[in-house]
TIVONU-781150 format. One line per field, with one value per residue: residue number from 1; residue in three letters; x, y, z of N, C-alpha, C, CB in turn. Coordinates in steps of 0.1 Angstrom, whole numbers. Glycine has a CB too. Layout:
BEGIN
num	[NUM:...];
residu	[Ala:...];
npx	[X:...];
npy	[Y:...];
npz	[Z:...];
capx	[X:...];
capy	[Y:...];
capz	[Z:...];
cpx	[X:...];
cpy	[Y:...];
cpz	[Z:...];
cbpx	[X:...];
cbpy	[Y:...];
cbpz	[Z:...];
//
This chain:
BEGIN
num	[1:2:3:4:5:6:7:8:9:10:11:12:13:14:15:16:17:18:19:20:21:22:23:24:25:26:27:28:29:30:31:32:33:34:35:36:37:38:39:40:41:42:43:44:45:46:47:48:49:50:51:52:53:54:55:56:57:58:59:60:61:62:63:64:65:66:67:68:69:70:71:72:73:74:75:76:77:78:79:80:81:82:83:84:85:86:87:88:89:90:91:92:93:94:95:96:97:98:99:100:101:102:103:104:105:106:107:108:109:110:111:112:113:114:115:116:117:118:119:120:121:122:123:124:125:126:127:128:129:130:131:132:133:134:135:136:137:138:139:140:141:142:143:144:145:146:147:148:149:150:151:152:153:154:155:156:157:158:159:160:161:162:163:164:165:166:167:168:169:170:171:172:173:174:175:176:177:178:179:180:181:182:183:184:185:186:187:188:189:190:191:192:193:194:195:196:197:198:199:200:201:202:203:204:205:206:207:208:209:210:211:212:213:214:215:216:217:218:219:220:221:222:223:224:225:226:227:228:229:230:231:232:233:234:235:236:237:238:239:240:241:242:243:244:245:246:247:248:249:250:251:252:253:254:255:256:257:258:259:260:261:262:263:264:265:266:267];
residu	[Met:Asp:Gly:Thr:Asn:Ser:Ala:Thr:Leu:Asp:Ile:Asn:Gly:Tyr:Thr:Ile:Val:Leu:Ala:Val:Asp:Pro:Ala:Val:Thr:Leu:Glu:Pro:Ala:Val:Arg:Ser:Glu:Leu:Ala:Arg:Gly:Leu:Ile:Pro:Val:Ala:Arg:Lys:Ala:Phe:Gly:Thr:Asp:Ala:Ile:Thr:Glu:Ser:Asp:Ile:Leu:Leu:His:Ala:Leu:Glu:Val:Thr:His:Gly:Ile:Phe:Val:Arg:Gln:Gly:Asp:Thr:Tyr:Val:Ala:Phe:Ala:Ser:Ala:Ser:Pro:Leu:Leu:Ser:Ser:Arg:Gly:Glu:Val:Ala:Tyr:Met:Gln:Gly:Thr:Ala:Ile:His:Pro:Asp:Val:Lys:Arg:Thr:Gly:Leu:Tyr:Gln:Leu:Leu:Ile:Ala:Leu:Arg:Leu:Leu:Met:Leu:Arg:Thr:Gly:Ala:Ser:Gln:Pro:Ala:Tyr:Leu:Ser:Thr:Arg:Thr:Gln:Ser:Pro:Leu:Val:Ala:Arg:Arg:Phe:Ser:Glu:Phe:Arg:Pro:Tyr:Pro:Phe:Phe:Glu:Gln:Ala:Asp:Asp:Gly:Cys:Gln:Leu:Val:Ala:Thr:Glu:Leu:Ala:Pro:Leu:Ile:Phe:Ala:Glu:His:Ser:Asp:Phe:His:Asn:Pro:Asp:Gly:Leu:Asp:Phe:Asp:Ala:Gly:Thr:Gly:Val:Phe:Arg:Arg:Ala:Tyr:Glu:Gly:Ser:Met:Tyr:Pro:Glu:Ile:Pro:Trp:Ser:Arg:Asp:Pro:Glu:Leu:Asp:Ala:Lys:Phe:Arg:Glu:Arg:Leu:Asp:Phe:Glu:Arg:Gly:Asp:Ala:Val:Leu:Leu:Val:Ala:Pro:Phe:Ser:Leu:Pro:Val:Ile:Glu:Ser:Met:Leu:Ser:Ala:Ser:Leu:Asp:Arg:Leu:Gly:Ala:Ser:Pro:Ser:Glu:Arg:Ala:Ala:Val:Ala:Asn:Trp:Ala:Ser:Leu:Val];
npx	[486:465:434:400:377:394:409:422:410:407:395:388:412:414:428:418:420:409:408:408:410:432:452:466:468:480:513:539:553:534:513:524:529:502:492:506:498:470:464:465:443:420:422:417:392:376:382:400:430:434:433:450:477:470:442:438:447:428:403:408:427:429:408:381:375:388:390:410:418:435:448:468:498:488:469:434:410:394:377:359:347:330:318:291:274:240:208:191:205:236:252:262:285:294:321:340:347:364:368:387:383:387:378:352:316:317:307:321:317:293:301:320:303:287:307:319:297:293:317:313:297:295:299:268:257:247:248:221:213:223:244:254:271:266:273:266:242:243:255:235:216:227:224:197:185:183:163:165:161:165:148:129:98:94:89:87:99:125:148:151:155:179:195:195:209:234:244:258:280:293:300:318:337:342:348:367:364:350:322:324:303:293:275:250:223:195:169:144:148:171:194:228:241:268:286:309:338:330:317:322:328:339:320:287:278:252:222:206:181:152:135:149:172:160:153:178:186:167:171:198:226:252:276:279:286:268:254:238:224:222:202:193:175:195:199:203:195:193:219:232:221:231:258:260:251:271:294:287:287:314:325:334:350:338:354:364:341:333:353:348:322:329:345:326:309:322:324];
npy	[103:131:148:152:125:107:75:41:10:-24:-52:-84:-92:-70:-38:-7:25:56:88:122:151:140:149:166:156:131:117:127:105:85:94:93:66:57:69:55:29:28:31:7:-6:10:8:-20:-21:-5:-16:-5:8:35:50:75:89:114:112:96:114:134:121:105:115:143:153:158:137:106:70:42:10:-19:-52:-71:-61:-49:-27:-26:-13:19:49:80:112:143:172:191:222:232:249:236:225:208:185:152:143:116:108:92:58:28:-7:-36:-63:-88:-86:-79:-81:-88:-74:-52:-29:-18:-13:8:28:33:40:63:81:83:94:120:132:155:154:159:169:164:157:169:157:130:121:109:106:85:61:35:10:-10:3:22:5:-4:19:20:14:39:50:69:100:101:79:70:78:109:126:154:182:184:168:169:197:200:184:199:222:210:200:221:226:201:197:218:215:189:172:155:156:179:188:202:218:228:227:202:193:174:180:167:141:134:131:135:147:138:135:122:113:92:59:45:19:-12:-32:-27:-26:-42:-42:-63:-58:-56:-34:-12:-14:-10:17:29:22:35:62:70:76:57:56:82:92:97:101:94:115:108:115:117:118:121:94:81:56:39:39:28:3:-7:-6:-26:-49:-51:-56:-81:-96:-94:-109:-99:-99:-100:-82:-66:-55:-40:-21:-7:3:19:38:50:61:82:101];
npz	[158:154:159:162:166:153:150:155:146:151:135:132:117:100:98:106:99:110:100:107:87:70:53:68:95:93:92:69:57:61:45:20:17:18:-6:-25:-19:-21:-48:-64:-51:-58:-86:-90:-79:-96:-120:-138:-152:-152:-130:-111:-90:-84:-85:-62:-42:-44:-38:-16:3:3:19:44:61:63:57:60:51:60:54:71:58:35:17:14:11:10:21:20:33:36:53:40:34:36:30:47:67:79:57:53:32:13:-5:-18:-24:-24:-28:-26:-49:-37:-11:-11:-5:21:42:46:31:41:67:62:53:77:96:85:86:113:121:112:131:159:191:206:184:150:114:92:69:46:19:-14:-45:-73:-99:-97:-95:-76:-54:-49:-40:-16:-1:3:27:39:25:2:-17:-52:-54:-35:-21:-5:27:26:7:13:7:-21:-24:-10:-26:-50:-41:-34:-57:-74:-57:-55:-81:-85:-64:-57:-78:-103:-129:-152:-168:-199:-208:-185:-153:-152:-139:-131:-111:-109:-115:-102:-116:-125:-151:-172:-151:-149:-169:-185:-185:-152:-148:-162:-165:-156:-122:-114:-93:-88:-80:-96:-101:-92:-109:-133:-132:-132:-158:-173:-167:-167:-188:-192:-206:-213:-189:-169:-136:-104:-79:-46:-18:17:48:77:97:128:141:118:110:132:132:107:113:133:120:100:115:125:101:95:114:139:171:206:221:201:191:213:214:191:198:220:208:191:210:219:198];
capx	[477:456:421:388:371:404:411:425:402:411:383:390:423:415:432:410:425:399:416:402:419:443:463:473:471:489:527:542:556:522:505:531:526:488:490:510:491:456:462:460:429:411:423:410:378:369:385:407:444:434:434:463:480:462:428:438:449:416:392:411:436:426:394:381:374:392:391:419:417:446:448:483:505:483:456:423:398:394:365:361:335:332:305:287:264:228:199:184:215:248:250:274:287:303:326:348:348:370:371:394:373:389:371:338:306:321:301:330:311:283:309:326:292:284:318:320:286:295:328:308:290:303:291:253:253:248:242:207:212:235:244:265:268:271:269:264:229:246:257:222:209:233:219:183:180:180:152:169:157:152:142:119:89:99:79:86:108:138:159:153:161:193:202:197:220:246:249:269:291:300:305:329:348:344:348:379:360:340:315:327:291:288:267:238:216:180:163:133:152:183:205:239:245:282:293:322:342:324:314:333:329:339:307:279:274:237:219:197:167:147:129:160:181:153:153:191:187:158:175:212:234:264:287:280:291:258:254:226:228:213:201:184:177:205:192:212:191:197:234:236:217:240:271:259:250:284:303:283:292:329:330:341:349:332:363:365:328:333:362:340:312:336:349:313:303:331:324];
capy	[110:139:150:147:114:99:63:29:-1:-38:-60:-97:-92:-57:-26:4:38:67:100:135:159:132:156:174:149:119:120:127:92:77:99:88:52:56:73:43:16:29:31:-7:-8:17:2:-32:-18:0:-23:3:13:49:57:80:93:126:108:92:125:142:114:98:121:157:152:161:125:94:57:34:-4:-29:-66:-72:-49:-46:-19:-33:-4:33:57:94:120:157:179:202:230:234:257:227:220:202:172:143:139:105:112:82:45:17:-19:-46:-73:-99:-84:-75:-90:-93:-65:-41:-16:-12:-7:21:38:36:47:77:89:85:104:134:138:162:154:157:174:155:163:168:148:123:121:104:105:72:55:21:5:-17:13:27:-5:-4:30:19:14:52:54:82:107:103:66:67:90:117:133:168:185:187:161:175:210:198:179:211:230:203:198:230:224:189:200:228:212:174:165:156:158:189:188:214:226:233:218:197:184:174:178:159:126:132:127:144:143:139:137:116:114:81:49:43:5:-20:-38:-20:-35:-42:-44:-75:-54:-53:-21:-2:-15:-4:31:33:20:45:76:73:71:54:59:97:96:102:95:99:121:103:124:111:123:114:86:74:42:31:38:19:-11:-10:-9:-39:-60:-53:-63:-95:-103:-94:-118:-91:-105:-91:-71:-57:-47:-31:-10:2:10:29:49:56:68:94:110];
capz	[149:161:152:169:160:147:158:147:150:146:133:126:107:93:106:101:103:108:101:104:80:68:47:79:107:90:89:55:52:60:34:8:17:14:-20:-33:-15:-25:-62:-68:-46:-67:-100:-89:-75:-107:-132:-148:-148:-154:-117:-109:-77:-82:-81:-48:-34:-44:-33:-3:12:5:23:58:69:55:63:52:56:57:58:72:53:22:18:7:9:15:19:25:34:39:56:32:40:28:38:56:77:74:49:53:18:11:-18:-25:-18:-32:-21:-35:-52:-28:2:-13:0:35:52:48:25:50:78:58:53:91:103:79:91:127:122:109:142:168:203:204:171:139:102:90:58:41:4:-22:-60:-78:-111:-95:-90:-64:-43:-45:-32:-3:6:3:40:43:16:-4:-29:-59:-56:-26:-18:7:35:22:-4:18:1:-34:-22:-6:-38:-59:-35:-33:-71:-79:-48:-59:-94:-84:-54:-54:-91:-110:-143:-153:-180:-205:-210:-172:-145:-158:-129:-132:-98:-110:-116:-94:-125:-127:-164:-175:-139:-151:-183:-192:-175:-142:-147:-174:-164:-146:-110:-112:-79:-87:-77:-110:-102:-91:-121:-144:-130:-137:-172:-179:-164:-169:-200:-185:-214:-213:-176:-160:-122:-97:-66:-35:-5:26:61:86:107:137:142:106:110:142:127:97:119:140:110:93:125:125:89:95:125:150:184:216:225:189:191:224:210:181:205:228:199:186:221:221:187];
cpx	[467:443:410:381:380:406:417:418:407:398:387:400:424:419:426:414:414:407:408:413:432:455:472:477:480:503:529:545:544:514:511:528:512:486:495:502:476:454:458:446:419:411:415:395:370:372:392:421:445:435:448:465:472:447:428:439:435:405:395:419:433:411:393:380:378:393:400:420:428:442:463:489:499:470:446:411:401:380:367:348:339:318:303:275:252:219:191:193:227:244:263:275:297:308:334:349:354:373:376:384:375:382:357:328:309:314:310:324:302:290:315:315:289:295:320:309:288:307:323:299:300:295:277:249:256:243:227:204:225:233:256:261:274:265:265:250:232:248:244:214:214:228:204:177:176:168:155:161:168:144:130:110:93:87:77:97:122:150:162:159:175:201:205:208:233:253:260:282:300:307:318:341:351:344:361:377:349:335:318:315:286:280:254:231:201:174:151:136:164:195:215:245:260:289:307:325:335:319:325:336:330:326:299:275:259:234:211:183:161:142:140:169:173:153:167:192:179:164:189:218:248:276:289:286:281:259:241:231:217:213:190:186:187:197:201:207:194:212:238:233:227:254:271:259:264:294:300:289:307:334:338:339:342:341:364:352:328:342:355:329:318:340:336:307:310:330:311];
cpy	[118:141:144:136:105:87:52:18:-14:-47:-73:-97:-79:-47:-14:17:49:80:112:144:151:139:164:165:136:124:119:113:83:81:93:73:49:58:61:31:16:28:17:-10:-2:11:-11:-30:-14:-7:-15:7:28:57:62:85:106:123:104:104:133:134:106:106:136:159:156:148:113:82:48:20:-12:-43:-70:-59:-43:-38:-26:-24:10:39:71:101:134:163:191:210:232:243:249:221:213:188:164:137:128:105:102:69:35:5:-30:-57:-85:-98:-78:-85:-96:-85:-52:-28:-10:-6:6:32:43:44:61:86:92:95:118:140:145:163:150:162:164:161:161:158:141:123:114:105:92:69:40:18:-2:-8:19:18:-6:8:30:19:28:58:68:87:103:90:62:80:96:124:147:170:188:181:166:189:209:193:191:220:224:202:207:229:212:190:208:222:198:166:166:157:169:190:202:223:231:223:214:187:186:170:168:144:123:129:138:140:147:143:132:116:103:71:46:28:-2:-27:-31:-30:-34:-47:-57:-71:-49:-39:-10:-2:-8:11:36:32:31:59:79:68:69:58:74:101:100:94:100:104:116:112:117:118:115:107:77:59:34:29:28:4:-16:-14:-23:-50:-62:-59:-77:-102:-104:-103:-111:-98:-95:-80:-61:-48:-37:-19:-1:10:21:41:57:65:81:104:118];
cpz	[157:153:159:160:152:156:148:154:144:146:125:114:99:103:99:107:100:110:97:98:77:61:57:90:105:87:74:49:51:48:21:6:13:-1:-29:-31:-20:-40:-67:-63:-55:-81:-100:-87:-87:-120:-142:-143:-150:-141:-115:-94:-74:-79:-67:-39:-33:-36:-19:7:14:8:38:67:59:63:54:59:51:61:59:67:40:24:9:4:15:13:25:25:38:43:46:38:30:37:48:66:70:67:50:39:17:-3:-25:-17:-28:-23:-30:-37:-42:-15:1:-8:14:46:53:42:35:63:75:58:68:98:98:85:105:129:120:120:151:181:201:191:159:126:100:79:55:26:-2:-37:-65:-92:-110:-89:-77:-52:-39:-37:-17:6:8:17:45:35:10:-15:-39:-60:-46:-23:-5:14:31:11:0:10:-13:-34:-19:-18:-48:-54:-36:-47:-75:-70:-52:-72:-93:-75:-52:-67:-97:-125:-143:-167:-187:-208:-197:-165:-152:-148:-130:-118:-98:-109:-107:-103:-127:-140:-166:-162:-140:-166:-192:-181:-165:-142:-160:-176:-153:-134:-107:-98:-77:-81:-90:-111:-101:-104:-133:-144:-135:-152:-179:-178:-168:-183:-194:-193:-215:-200:-166:-146:-116:-83:-55:-23:4:40:69:96:115:139:130:106:120:139:117:103:126:130:103:102:126:113:89:106:136:163:194:220:213:188:202:221:200:189:214:220:195:197:223:210:187];
cbpx	[469:463:422:377:360:417:398:441:387:422:371:377:421:401:448:394:439:387:428:396:422:440:457:464:458:483:536:553:566:514:505:546:529:480:498:525:491:450:475:470:428:414:437:416:377:371:373:399:454:422:430:465:495:462:424:450:459:411:387:418:450:430:387:369:360:406:377:433:403:460:440:488:520:480:459:419:386:405:353:371:326:338:306:284:269:221:190:177:208:258:247:272:290:296:333:362:335:382:358:407:374:404:380:335:303:336:300:344:304:273:320:332:279:281:331:319:273:298:338:301:283:307:293:246:261:241:250:201:207:237:243:269:275:267:280:275:222:258:267:214:210:248:223:178:191:192:139:184:156:154:152:125:74:109:82:89:103:139:156:139:153:194:194:184:216:244:238:264:287:290:295:324:344:334:337:388:355:346:299:334:280:281:264:240:221:176:159:125:155:181:200:250:237:284:286:323:357:333:310:328:318:351:308:266:283:230:210:203:167:137:119:168:184:138:151:202:181:145:173:220:234:265:286:266:301:244:266:216:228:216:197:185:164:215:182:213:176:192:240:230:203:242:274:247:239:289:302:268:287:334:339:335:363:328:377:367:316:338:375:334:304:348:356:303:302:345:326];
cbpy	[99:153:146:158:119:106:58:27:2:-44:-53:-102:-103:-54:-25:1:42:65:99:141:172:120:166:185:144:111:110:136:86:78:114:91:45:65:85:40:14:41:36:-17:-3:32:0:-41:-8:15:-29:16:6:54:48:92:96:136:96:82:135:144:104:85:120:165:138:170:123:97:51:41:-10:-24:-76:-84:-52:-58:-4:-46:-10:41:50:102:113:165:185:197:244:221:264:216:211:199:175:131:151:91:124:88:40:22:-24:-51:-78:-101:-75:-72:-101:-92:-71:-43:-20:-23:-17:19:32:24:39:77:82:72:101:134:126:176:167:164:187:141:156:181:156:109:136:90:118:62:56:16:-3:-26:24:31:-19:-3:43:7:8:61:55:81:123:109:55:62:85:127:132:177:197:183:146:175:218:188:168:219:234:189:198:244:223:177:207:241:218:170:170:144:145:203:187:212:217:246:224:190:189:163:191:162:123:121:122:143:150:150:129:101:113:74:36:48:-1:-30:-53:-14:-31:-51:-33:-86:-42:-63:-19:-5:-29:-9:35:24:7:44:79:66:82:39:54:103:107:99:99:87:136:89:139:96:124:124:76:81:42:38:52:22:-10:1:2:-39:-57:-39:-56:-97:-95:-80:-128:-77:-108:-99:-76:-64:-57:-38:-16:-7:0:23:44:46:60:90:103];
cbpz	[141:164:138:172:150:144:164:148:147:154:127:121:97:87:107:103:97:117:92:117:88:60:36:84:113:79:97:52:62:73:34:9:31:23:-23:-30:-1:-19:-69:-64:-31:-68:-104:-78:-64:-108:-137:-151:-157:-162:-105:-118:-75:-94:-90:-46:-40:-58:-43:-7:8:-8:21:61:75:49:66:52:52:63:48:64:51:14:13:14:17:9:26:15:45:28:70:17:44:24:28:48:86:85:34:64:9:14:-17:-27:-13:-40:-14:-29:-66:-26:11:-28:-10:36:65:41:12:55:82:45:47:99:101:64:88:135:111:96:151:163:211:216:168:141:90:86:45:47:-1:-18:-67:-68:-122:-85:-99:-66:-48:-58:-38:-4:-1:-5:50:41:24:-7:-28:-72:-56:-12:-17:3:50:34:-12:32:0:-41:-11:5:-45:-60:-21:-28:-81:-79:-33:-59:-103:-78:-41:-45:-100:-107:-150:-149:-178:-218:-217:-174:-132:-172:-115:-143:-92:-122:-130:-85:-138:-115:-175:-185:-127:-146:-184:-202:-182:-129:-139:-174:-162:-152:-98:-122:-74:-78:-66:-114:-90:-79:-124:-144:-116:-131:-177:-172:-150:-158:-212:-182:-229:-215:-178:-166:-114:-95:-67:-31:-9:28:69:92:99:150:145:93:113:156:122:87:130:149:100:89:138:126:77:97:119:151:189:228:229:176:192:237:204:170:214:235:186:181:233:223:174];
//
């Protein structure tokens, strides 16, 4: 497998494949295997059988940076990201994540956040911001370490400006559902109305943070398909802390931690 920042990491029974431009760098047989293997992961993660191979292609394989996680011969998670441009610099946009319920609450989600963000660095250069669009209060809580717009007070208007610029890009290029009435993004609340065809979850994954959950209830109509666009400054110290904590929770051995650190030092 070729591609800068590509690698395979082994962490306590998980095989984690990090692929840059997976649609190009992965062998056709591997891509075909992934497309088949990731469908049940996404269906279990979101509790719906409506996930199709085209969904997997869009959100996992036809991306610039993909991460695919196996336990033995079985895929259990995937995540993807792409760099987007804004007037304030490059943005690390995390566009798709699915984790099988059997391996949730293990530290794997935080690991996937950290690894994706590290993949989007190039030598001494790194994105200025990070972003993701979500309908999940629990996901928003996972990102709270970055103190993202629109839920945390910001030092300046950079995050809101970036969100306003990203919204049409995400609508046009990173969405499999398009609101027939066109883009409907409220920069004041960060809400992407009708981002999806409806609710992505049979049951909303509440964060157990009463204040955050209340904001989601107040701002989003889940059945309408609303989502929130999170934007925060790219912070390497936060990413490194998240990476270390996730490796602790996953029970990574000293040699596995060293392999991750070695990879991270090269990207």
